[in-house]
C-alpha positions in Angstrom: 12.0 3.6 -29.3 14.5 6.3 -28.1 14.2 9.8 -29.4 17.6 11.6 -28.2 17.0 15.1 -30.3 18.5 16.9 -28.3 22.1 14.9 -29.7 20.8 16.5 -33.4 20.7 19.9 -32.7 23.5 19.5 -30.4 25.5 18.7 -33.0 24.2 21.1 -35.8 25.0 24.2 -32.9 28.3 22.6 -32.4 29.9 22.8 -35.7 28.8 26.3 -36.1 30.1 27.3 -32.6 33.2 25.6 -34.1 33.8 27.5 -37.0 32.5 30.6 -35.7 34.4 30.0 -32.5 31.9 30.7 -29.6 31.0 28.5 -27.0 27.6 27.1 -26.1 26.4 26.2 -22.8 22.6 24.3 -22.6 21.9 24.1 -18.8 19.7 21.3 -17.9 15.4 22.4 -18.2 16.6 25.2 -20.8 16.9 24.9 -24.7 17.7 27.1 -27.8 15.6 27.8 -30.4 16.2 25.5 -34.0 15.4 29.1 -35.7 18.8 30.4 -33.6 20.7 27.0 -34.8 19.7 27.8 -38.1 20.8 31.3 -38.0 24.1 30.4 -36.6 24.8 27.8 -39.3 23.7 30.0 -42.0 26.3 32.2 -41.0 29.0 29.8 -40.6 28.6 29.0 -44.2 26.7 26.0 -43.8 23.4 24.5 -45.1 20.1 25.2 -42.4 19.2 21.7 -42.8 22.8 20.6 -41.2 23.1 18.3 -43.9 26.0 17.8 -46.7 26.5 16.3 -49.3 29.5 13.8 -48.7 31.5 11.5 -51.1 31.5 7.9 -50.7 35.1 6.6 -50.4 35.0 3.4 -52.1 33.5 5.1 -55.3 34.5 8.4 -55.2 31.2 9.8 -55.6 28.3 11.4 -54.1 26.2 9.8 -51.6 22.3 9.7 -53.0 21.1 11.5 -50.1 22.7 14.5 -48.1 24.2 13.4 -44.4 23.9 15.3 -41.5 27.3 16.2 -40.1 28.2 18.2 -36.6 30.1 18.1 -33.6 29.1 16.7 -30.0 30.7 17.4 -26.7 31.2 13.9 -25.0 33.0 12.4 -22.0 34.7 9.5 -21.2 32.7 6.9 -19.5 33.4 5.0 -16.7 31.7 1.5 -17.7 34.8 -0.9 -17.3 34.3 -4.7 -18.6 36.0 -5.7 -15.6 33.6 -4.4 -13.3 30.5 -5.8 -14.9 31.6 -9.5 -16.1 29.5 -11.7 -14.2 28.5 -15.4 -14.0 25.9 -17.5 -12.1 25.1 -21.3 -12.3 22.9 -21.2 -9.1 22.1 -18.5 -6.7 19.8 -17.1 -4.3 15.9 -16.5 -5.2 13.5 -14.0 -4.6 11.4 -15.4 -2.1 7.9 -14.2 -3.5 7.7 -15.3 -7.1 11.1 -18.1 -6.5 12.7 -16.8 -9.6 16.5 -15.8 -9.3 17.6 -12.1 -8.2 18.8 -9.6 -10.5 22.0 -7.8 -10.5 26.2 -8.9 -10.0 26.2 -7.8 -6.2 23.2 -10.0 -5.2 24.6 -12.9 -7.5 21.9 -13.1 -9.5 21.1 -14.4 -13.0 20.8 -12.6 -16.4 17.0 -10.8 -17.2 15.0 -12.7 -20.1 12.7 -9.2 -20.4 9.9 -8.9 -22.9 11.9 -8.1 -26.1 13.8 -11.1 -25.3 11.6 -13.0 -25.5 9.2 -11.9 -28.6 12.9 -12.0 -30.2 12.6 -16.2 -29.4 9.2 -16.2 -30.6 10.1 -14.9 -33.8 12.7 -17.2 -34.2 10.1 -20.1 -33.0 12.9 -21.8 -30.5 10.0 -23.0 -28.6 12.0 -25.4 -26.1 14.8 -22.8 -25.4 12.2 -20.3 -24.1 10.5 -22.9 -22.1 13.7 -23.8 -20.6 14.4 -20.4 -19.4 10.7 -19.5 -18.4 10.4 -22.6 -16.4 13.2 -24.6 -15.7 16.0 -22.0 -15.2 13.6 -19.4 -13.5 11.1 -20.7 -11.1 9.5 -23.8 -11.8 10.7 -25.2 -8.2 10.2 -28.7 -8.6 11.3 -28.8 -12.1 14.2 -27.3 -11.6 15.2 -29.7 -8.9 14.5 -32.3 -10.9 16.6 -31.4 -13.8 19.3 -31.2 -11.7 18.9 -35.0 -10.7 18.4 -35.9 -13.9 21.3 -34.0 -15.1 23.7 -35.9 -11.9 21.8 -39.4 -12.9 22.7 -39.0 -16.6 19.1 -39.3 -17.4 16.9 -37.2 -19.4 15.8 -33.8 -18.3 11.7 -34.2 -17.5 9.4 -31.9 -18.7 8.7 -28.7 -16.8 5.8 -27.7 -14.6 3.6 -24.5 -13.7 6.1 -21.6 -13.1 6.3 -20.2 -9.4 4.8 -16.9 -11.1 2.0 -18.1 -12.2 0.6 -19.3 -9.0 1.5 -16.2 -7.6 -0.6 -14.9 -10.3 -3.6 -17.1 -9.7 -3.5 -15.6 -6.1 -3.5 -12.0 -6.7 -6.5 -12.5 -8.3 -8.3 -14.5 -6.0 -7.6 -11.1 -3.5 -9.4 -9.8 -6.1 -12.8 -12.1 -5.6 -11.7 -13.5 -9.4 -12.0 -17.7 -9.0 -9.1 -18.9 -11.1 -9.2 -23.1 -11.7 -6.9 -25.0 -13.9 -8.9 -27.7 -15.4 -6.9 -30.2 -18.4 -6.6 -29.3 -20.9 -8.2 -26.1 -20.1 -8.8 -23.1 -17.5 -11.7 -21.7 -16.1 -12.0 -18.0 -14.6 -15.1 -16.8 -13.1 -16.2 -14.7 -10.2 -15.9 -15.3 -6.8 -18.9 -17.4 -5.4 -20.2 -15.2 -2.3 -20.2 -16.2 0.6 -23.3 -17.4 2.5 -25.3 -15.7 5.6 -24.4 -18.8 7.9 -20.8 -18.2 6.9 -20.8 -14.7 7.4 -22.7 -15.5 10.9 -20.4 -17.9 12.0 -17.6 -16.1 10.8 -18.9 -13.4 13.1 -19.4 -15.8 16.3 -15.8 -16.8 15.8 -14.8 -13.4 16.2 -17.2 -12.8 19.2 -15.8 -15.4 21.1 -12.2 -14.5 20.5 -12.9 -11.1 21.6 -14.1 -12.5 24.3 -11.4 -14.6 25.6 -9.0 -11.9 24.8 -11.0 -9.4 27.0 -10.9 -12.5 30.0 -7.7 -12.8 29.7 -6.9 -9.2 29.7 -9.4 -8.4 32.9 -7.5 -11.5 34.6 -4.2 -10.1 34.0 -5.1 -6.7 35.4 -6.5 -8.2 38.6 -3.6 -9.9 39.2 -1.1 -6.6 38.8 -3.6 -4.6 40.8 -3.5 -7.4 43.7 0.1 -8.2 43.6 1.2 -4.6 42.8 5.0 -4.5 43.9 4.7 -6.9 46.7 4.6 -10.7 46.4 1.7 -12.4 47.5 2.5 -13.5 50.3 3.2 -9.9 51.9 -0.9 -9.3 51.5 -1.7 -8.0 54.7 -5.6 -7.7 55.4 -7.3 -4.3 56.7 -8.6 -5.7 60.0 -5.0 -7.2 60.6 -3.3 -3.8 60.1 -5.8 -1.7 62.7 -4.9 -4.7 65.3 -1.2 -3.9 64.5 -1.5 -0.3 64.5 -3.9 -0.6 68.0 
């Protein structure tokens, strides 16, 4: 699905540049017109298409189709196997989806993406696919029971509902879509509207909470005004202050 056409153009221009003895610099976000590449190929004595007839080394005969030949610039990558090898038996799980974390640094598991699922579906590997998507992933109860069954030497029980499905249901409910599972089918319907009585009751509860919070706030402010920096035992009445002054 990826189309790296720039590599082909680079190969065409590279072989012409080598033959003619010049260097080409193509910075990022800049391009060279294809007509210029064709001119340089023709100038170097190569076909404008950049394709050539090659000989099959096994038979000594020419291949039926012309093949692209060129020179491309490359660098040695620093990806080393010893930095990438990683294994996990068990480890941390995501708090939300309960799926294993990703990446070697987090002691994560190996991701089973959409394309891997499609490949297993194409081969009809239903059991291993179910195990990877439930017991080895986010079936919280099922993976615990599976571990217990392995320790005791029993058969691994059938998996239950994965946690990611429950998260999906909660997200749909947050969008006012009522999702309910009914064996063996599932029903999806708009959430029932809230009645006026329930709305009125919720408003009354809000008012009671706000009033109680206001009263508590008023008591705290009154206490702060009365006490200030002095303790209650040191508060002096105004009349007593006047008598002491006299």
